[in-house]
Legacy VTK file of the C-alpha trace (Angstrom):
# vtk DataFile Version 3.0
C-alpha trace
ASCII
DATASET POLYDATA
POINTS 305 float
45.251 43.150 16.513
42.763 43.525 13.681
40.144 40.811 13.406
41.284 40.033 9.741
44.864 39.408 10.775
44.474 37.513 13.943
42.007 34.750 11.747
45.223 34.850 9.050
47.433 33.949 11.906
45.378 31.118 13.434
44.823 29.192 9.600
48.905 29.241 9.493
48.884 27.518 12.360
46.404 24.883 11.791
47.482 24.354 8.175
51.216 23.523 10.049
49.876 21.730 12.710
47.981 19.510 9.815
51.510 18.696 7.725
52.903 17.479 11.065
50.294 15.035 11.754
50.560 13.921 7.903
54.101 13.054 8.258
53.641 10.780 11.004
50.484 8.788 9.902
52.461 6.808 6.861
51.649 3.302 8.320
50.032 4.197 11.290
46.954 5.883 12.769
47.110 9.642 14.090
51.077 9.340 14.041
51.219 6.854 17.010
54.274 4.177 16.067
53.406 0.745 14.219
51.988 -2.350 16.564
54.122 -5.632 16.731
53.689 -7.492 13.297
50.754 -9.968 13.913
51.537 -13.944 14.681
52.240 -15.866 10.839
52.544 -12.456 8.942
55.308 -12.344 6.374
57.915 -9.905 7.122
60.319 -8.083 4.681
64.427 -9.434 4.775
65.658 -12.904 5.240
63.269 -16.021 6.004
64.580 -16.796 9.164
62.548 -20.160 9.239
64.649 -21.692 6.024
66.861 -25.101 7.353
69.380 -24.409 4.604
68.908 -27.633 3.791
68.801 -28.612 -0.225
65.537 -29.405 -2.137
64.305 -32.845 -2.083
63.225 -35.441 0.815
65.273 -38.344 2.620
68.572 -40.138 0.618
67.610 -43.024 2.605
64.108 -43.132 1.582
61.916 -43.055 -1.517
60.808 -39.646 -1.436
58.984 -39.009 -4.593
61.084 -35.985 -5.572
64.122 -35.737 -7.946
67.191 -35.780 -6.050
67.416 -35.860 -1.924
68.664 -33.792 0.618
72.241 -34.286 1.216
74.131 -32.579 -2.044
77.399 -35.217 -1.818
74.921 -38.323 -1.645
72.826 -37.090 -4.411
75.819 -36.140 -6.622
77.395 -39.490 -5.902
73.916 -41.633 -6.472
73.046 -39.748 -9.472
76.443 -39.985 -11.458
75.684 -43.650 -11.898
72.060 -43.597 -11.901
70.929 -40.160 -13.388
67.257 -41.109 -13.816
67.465 -40.280 -9.733
68.053 -36.776 -10.107
66.357 -36.181 -13.746
62.537 -38.269 -12.497
62.256 -39.162 -9.101
64.278 -40.506 -5.991
62.821 -44.158 -5.685
63.727 -47.214 -3.831
66.425 -48.291 -6.141
68.130 -44.474 -5.848
67.900 -45.097 -1.643
69.427 -48.367 -1.899
71.841 -47.610 -4.148
73.449 -45.384 -1.611
74.943 -47.970 0.697
75.605 -50.089 -2.418
77.420 -47.486 -4.268
79.316 -46.617 -1.066
77.892 -42.787 -0.836
76.692 -43.127 2.189
75.366 -45.730 4.988
71.580 -45.995 5.059
71.721 -49.249 6.859
68.862 -50.288 4.898
67.026 -46.658 5.084
64.440 -45.851 7.976
62.089 -48.277 9.354
58.297 -47.397 8.322
55.098 -49.179 9.012
54.821 -52.780 10.440
58.348 -53.796 9.971
60.137 -55.867 12.414
63.454 -54.020 13.607
65.325 -57.196 13.393
64.143 -58.309 10.053
67.067 -58.030 8.162
64.972 -58.992 4.687
64.660 -57.235 1.944
60.551 -55.027 0.985
59.277 -57.680 -0.612
58.008 -61.161 1.240
58.661 -62.976 -2.027
61.874 -65.463 -2.543
64.183 -63.518 -4.699
64.270 -66.488 -7.194
60.801 -66.663 -7.633
58.548 -64.094 -9.906
56.126 -62.611 -7.861
53.225 -59.337 -8.526
54.564 -57.081 -5.773
57.626 -55.026 -5.614
60.899 -55.940 -4.116
62.271 -59.520 -2.504
63.274 -60.697 0.650
67.008 -60.564 0.768
67.604 -57.086 1.058
71.276 -57.287 -0.376
69.848 -58.841 -2.946
66.928 -56.471 -3.897
69.320 -53.625 -3.607
71.797 -54.846 -6.100
68.907 -55.944 -8.697
66.986 -52.497 -8.202
69.857 -50.416 -8.787
69.844 -51.831 -12.094
66.276 -52.414 -12.792
64.291 -49.693 -10.960
60.599 -50.958 -11.543
61.453 -54.732 -9.467
61.291 -52.098 -6.453
58.869 -49.718 -7.587
56.405 -51.920 -9.555
56.936 -55.884 -9.104
59.393 -58.329 -9.165
58.873 -60.292 -12.472
60.913 -62.575 -14.380
63.198 -60.105 -15.439
64.201 -59.424 -11.868
64.564 -63.036 -11.263
67.001 -63.462 -14.551
68.707 -60.243 -13.021
69.735 -61.660 -9.818
72.573 -63.948 -11.685
73.007 -61.962 -14.444
74.033 -58.489 -12.753
76.123 -60.994 -9.859
73.267 -60.327 -6.806
73.310 -63.139 -6.152
72.504 -67.727 -7.285
69.157 -69.061 -8.120
70.320 -72.294 -9.507
69.232 -75.275 -8.036
67.479 -78.550 -8.348
64.399 -77.085 -10.051
66.189 -75.624 -12.512
68.783 -78.371 -13.269
66.639 -80.921 -12.286
68.657 -84.286 -10.276
69.398 -87.397 -12.260
69.285 -89.447 -8.867
65.355 -88.161 -8.566
62.391 -88.959 -9.911
60.940 -92.456 -11.625
64.325 -93.363 -12.420
64.778 -95.701 -15.268
65.937 -95.692 -18.768
63.704 -93.209 -20.729
65.059 -94.346 -24.059
66.135 -90.923 -25.265
69.795 -91.093 -26.715
72.382 -88.805 -24.820
72.551 -85.591 -25.751
75.104 -84.525 -28.224
78.564 -83.306 -26.595
79.318 -79.709 -26.624
81.452 -78.456 -29.795
85.046 -77.897 -29.490
85.773 -76.074 -32.994
85.919 -72.269 -32.921
83.388 -70.262 -34.856
85.759 -69.652 -37.709
86.652 -73.511 -38.422
83.983 -75.680 -39.918
82.831 -78.639 -38.527
80.652 -81.961 -38.597
79.184 -81.127 -35.550
76.422 -78.368 -34.663
77.553 -74.809 -33.220
80.922 -73.710 -31.807
82.536 -72.534 -28.718
81.969 -69.014 -28.965
78.168 -69.016 -27.583
77.243 -65.266 -28.445
78.521 -65.978 -31.933
76.875 -68.927 -32.285
73.636 -67.699 -31.244
73.823 -64.944 -33.696
74.341 -67.108 -36.575
72.025 -69.712 -35.709
69.045 -66.971 -35.258
68.882 -66.347 -38.422
70.469 -69.826 -39.951
69.430 -72.545 -37.685
70.837 -75.677 -39.708
74.000 -74.504 -38.059
73.064 -75.386 -34.625
70.813 -78.057 -35.566
72.942 -79.928 -38.313
76.414 -78.678 -38.990
78.976 -75.888 -38.433
79.771 -75.641 -41.971
81.715 -73.183 -44.045
78.798 -71.474 -44.928
77.821 -70.801 -41.402
81.704 -69.970 -40.810
81.236 -66.822 -43.649
77.937 -66.079 -42.024
79.875 -64.816 -38.780
81.017 -61.852 -40.819
78.251 -61.208 -42.971
75.881 -61.141 -40.398
78.303 -58.756 -38.047
78.550 -61.784 -35.647
81.634 -61.578 -35.134
85.395 -61.723 -37.543
86.668 -64.448 -39.216
88.625 -62.260 -41.353
86.178 -62.934 -44.525
84.155 -59.733 -44.203
83.758 -56.087 -42.462
84.128 -56.122 -38.793
81.021 -56.227 -36.680
79.573 -52.857 -36.085
78.105 -51.500 -32.682
76.168 -54.345 -31.060
73.630 -53.842 -27.929
74.980 -57.112 -26.514
78.328 -55.264 -25.475
79.311 -51.842 -24.168
79.620 -49.259 -26.319
81.955 -46.074 -26.115
79.088 -43.711 -25.803
75.178 -43.802 -25.345
72.852 -45.885 -27.324
74.573 -49.294 -29.234
73.271 -48.471 -33.087
70.283 -50.371 -33.280
67.181 -48.072 -32.686
64.429 -50.477 -31.451
66.804 -51.947 -29.273
67.886 -48.793 -27.917
63.844 -47.570 -27.309
63.621 -50.885 -25.209
66.645 -50.532 -22.998
65.854 -47.205 -22.348
62.498 -46.825 -21.647
63.965 -48.768 -18.354
66.943 -47.231 -18.191
67.502 -43.893 -19.691
70.930 -43.984 -18.293
71.887 -46.075 -21.282
70.653 -43.829 -24.478
71.820 -40.517 -22.311
74.918 -41.237 -21.038
76.583 -44.672 -22.038
75.962 -48.167 -22.917
77.875 -49.643 -20.918
77.816 -53.529 -19.427
74.970 -53.027 -17.510
72.634 -51.756 -20.334
73.941 -54.820 -22.536
72.793 -57.272 -19.864
69.661 -55.261 -20.016
69.078 -55.842 -23.547
69.695 -59.578 -23.181
67.151 -59.639 -20.032
64.448 -57.772 -21.529
64.466 -59.346 -24.766
65.378 -56.113 -26.619
67.445 -58.142 -29.007
69.159 -61.996 -29.232
72.291 -61.851 -27.126
LINES 1 306
305 0 1 2 3 4 5 6 7 8 9 10 11 12 13 14 15 16 17 18 19 20 21 22 23 24 25 26 27 28 29 30 31 32 33 34 35 36 37 38 39 40 41 42 43 44 45 46 47 48 49 50 51 52 53 54 55 56 57 58 59 60 61 62 63 64 65 66 67 68 69 70 71 72 73 74 75 76 77 78 79 80 81 82 83 84 85 86 87 88 89 90 91 92 93 94 95 96 97 98 99 100 101 102 103 104 105 106 107 108 109 110 111 112 113 114 115 116 117 118 119 120 121 122 123 124 125 126 127 128 129 130 131 132 133 134 135 136 137 138 139 140 141 142 143 144 145 146 147 148 149 150 151 152 153 154 155 156 157 158 159 160 161 162 163 164 165 166 167 168 169 170 171 172 173 174 175 176 177 178 179 180 181 182 183 184 185 186 187 188 189 190 191 192 193 194 195 196 197 198 199 200 201 202 203 204 205 206 207 208 209 210 211 212 213 214 215 216 217 218 219 220 221 222 223 224 225 226 227 228 229 230 231 232 233 234 235 236 237 238 239 240 241 242 243 244 245 246 247 248 249 250 251 252 253 254 255 256 257 258 259 260 261 262 263 264 265 266 267 268 269 270 271 272 273 274 275 276 277 278 279 280 281 282 283 284 285 286 287 288 289 290 291 292 293 294 295 296 297 298 299 300 301 302 303 304
């Protein structure tokens, strides 16, 4: 074979071999199959480490995130307490799991140095005494109050929280320290005249005595005209029931929306009262101004009820 022809054949063979090697070189060296994926390196396809649980932390504890890891419990709680899903799952949200019948937490998981036999609440102070720390020493009362006023468990168990115990029907704080005991103390006649009897007239009827039997209407009128509660519930006071929007005695326009009662939708028609209440419970302005919002308006002194 001529030398030139032999060299041409050799070049063709070398080019063919080079092409075969390059097809096997993708992802490996010299055409060898790739080795195992190093430990911890990401792989393609579905992540086999996923648990499939919803986002969020434990439903029975404050978890610092919106919602919790059980979709059914989360939906049940957030139907009443929208901020638990919109903002953060607080101790009040965890307490609401049991209170609203959404599940059973048994008081949540024990953490820290809590005694497993202790059935008390998260705080140490009496639920009827304002304190500087969050929560109080009765778990049932604490859960009930914090479901309506979350900052009582998040920040401090203040005077609003102690007032809420009775206002929301969570417990009873009445006692000798509030009502006094006429049989104790120094005794003797103080020389003070006895208190006047309670009024017997309805608020639409003039009377010589101060006040009337409908306390909410009476307080509404007397906030503007103290004479009606200090001296006499006269015809002027009766007329003011309508004119002040405190009630309806048939002498004027019926009362408009009031922040002291439940309304069919969000808000209550008073922007300042709405702002005051909804800083504590956004549900009142986002969804509906219900009985709890009306109670908060009075407790927080957002409006005189």
